[in-house]
C-alpha positions, 0 to 999 in steps of 0.5 A: 500500500502506498503513501497516498492510500494510507493518507486516504484511509486515515482521513476516512477513518477520522471522518467516521468518528468526527467528534472523537477525532476533534476531541483528540485534536483539542489538546493539540489545538489548545497547545499550539494556539497558546504558543502562537498567541504568545509569540504573535503578541511578543513579536508584535510588541517588538515590532511596535517598539521598533516602528515607534522608535523609528517614528519618533526620531533617528538614532543618535550617540549621546556623549557626556563626561562621566565617572570612569567605570570602577573608579573607587578613589575620592570623588571630585567635580569635573574641573571647569577647563575639562568640561565639554564645550561647543567648540570641542564638539564643533571641532570634532564635526569639522574633522569629519564634516561628511560623516558626523553631524551635531544636534543641539537645542537649548532654551533662550528664555521667555519672550513677549511680543505685541500683535497688531491689535496690541495684545501681548503674546508670550512664547518660549524661544529655543535655539536649535540646530539645522537637523532638529526638525528632522530628528523630532519629525516636526511637520513643516507646513509652510516655508522651510526648516532652519538651514546650515547657512542660517547656522553658519551665518548666524541669521535672525531667522525663525520657525513658528507654529500655525497657532502662533500665526493665528495669535499674532496675525490672526491667520496662517496665510502669507506669513513667510518673510514677516519680521517679528520683534521679541522682548526677552522677559526672563534670565540673564537676557531679560530686557533684550530685544531681538528681531526674527524673520519667519522662514517656516511654519510648523504644525503641532501634533495632537500630543503637543496641542494637549501639552500646551493646552491648545485643545482646551482653550475655550475663548480668544483670551485663553488662546492668547495666553498660551505660550508656544515655542519659537525656534531660531538657529542655535548659533544665532542664539549664542550671538544674541547671548554674546557667547562664543563656542569656547564659552558654551559649556555642554552637559551632553551632546548628540552626535549623528552619522551620515550614510557615508559613515557607520555607527562604529566609525562614529564611536571611534572618531569620538573616542579618538578625539576625546580620549586624549583630553581626559587621559590625565583625569583618573576619575572622569572620562567621555561616555558614549550612550547608544540608544539602540543598545538599550533598545536592543536589550529591551527586545532581547529581554522581551524575546527571552520572556516570550520564548520561556512562556511559549515553552511552558505553553508547549508542555500542554502538547505533551498532554495532547500527545498522550491523548492521541496515543490513548485514542489510537490504542482505542481505535486499534482495539475497535479495528482489530478484525480490520487489521486481521483481514488486511493481514490475511490479504497480504498486508505487511506489518510495515503497512499497518504501522505506516497507516496508523502512524500517518493517521496520528500525524494527520490528527496532530497536523490538522490540530496544529493548523487549526491552533495556528489559525486560532493563535493568529486570530487571537493575536490580531484581536488582542492588538485591536483591543489594545488599539481601542484602549490606547485611543480611549485612554491615551489618545494624545500618545496614539499618534506616536505609537505604531501598532504592528501585528506581526505573527512569528513565521519561525514559530508557526513553522516550528509549531507545525513541525512539532505537531507532526513530531508529536503525532510520530512519537505518540502514534508509533507505539500504538501503530507498532502494536497494531503491526505486530498483531497475529492475523489469526488472533485478530480475525477471532477478536469479537 
């Protein structure tokens, strides 16, 4: 008897006892569906974190002076002449202009201006680098972003929000090129005046609107009282503050790399530049924080937990396998005369064994397929529920989170293979027992 005939007979036998076949599969279905559900959830969380991380912004290397690992001597403050300066960072970038980039932003302070109607409008002025809006995925709806030329030439340009345009002009139309005079209110710059020309208009996200109170403003006065952000070139801010790059101390700096450079090369450039500056300091050194490393550790922990829970869930397959063996033994007893007739007609022991082994494998493989489908559906349903909960309870964060449902293909393949293996292992003993039956005793069996 060939393989095709064995498969056909196996399906015929299972179709005769549909309920018993289904109950036999149930243990396999539950085990496989649990494994696929867990791996789908784990894989989806990992994909969601990855996509959300990419959505928020590009990866940077954050450098900052910190205590050397393992230092056990007397702690002292970092000497002022060894503190990181903007001049050092700029020099590092100038050494590798086509490979490294520098991201920076700092608060200039609170400012105020009067709109054409004489209404005072407060704002917070920030100095930012030319890649700031790319890094934080700011949406420019009119004009352009701050350019490298603005930075290099310390131009008095700025980016404002659509909401600020409504506060000041009463409209968002035809505002590019307009100049606004700001009066500094806070800090050591209080009393200074600065004129900035608008080169771009950005749109706030719903999260930012909620944080600033824009979505909750009930009347015109409430809207006039909201302080938004105005962005000007970082070097322009230093010029206004009468600071030089050498005098500008930095607690940390964000270093990026271009397509002509790798992250490893960027790290090497940073170490080569700063190591000599701190080689005589026994306590302090320049540290490099890699966001991707932390993110990778989170994913690793998540994967380990997912695998561990999946293995625990897979133990239920053993219970399902025992159920398969039990039913196969019962089936053999019920079909003893059939086995005797087949042997009397010339069927070999191997033919009988293969028939029942294939039957057990088909039971487990069918149950495994159903379990995989249920597991994927469960993962999708859970993600939909999570999406609804997110929209309901944390709508302001929803736009930053990229929910992704991604079943694990390796887990599906392994689960189906494990189903077949379960059928082979737990179906072999009953099949061997059937194959070893004496045909005369089998024919006499009542």
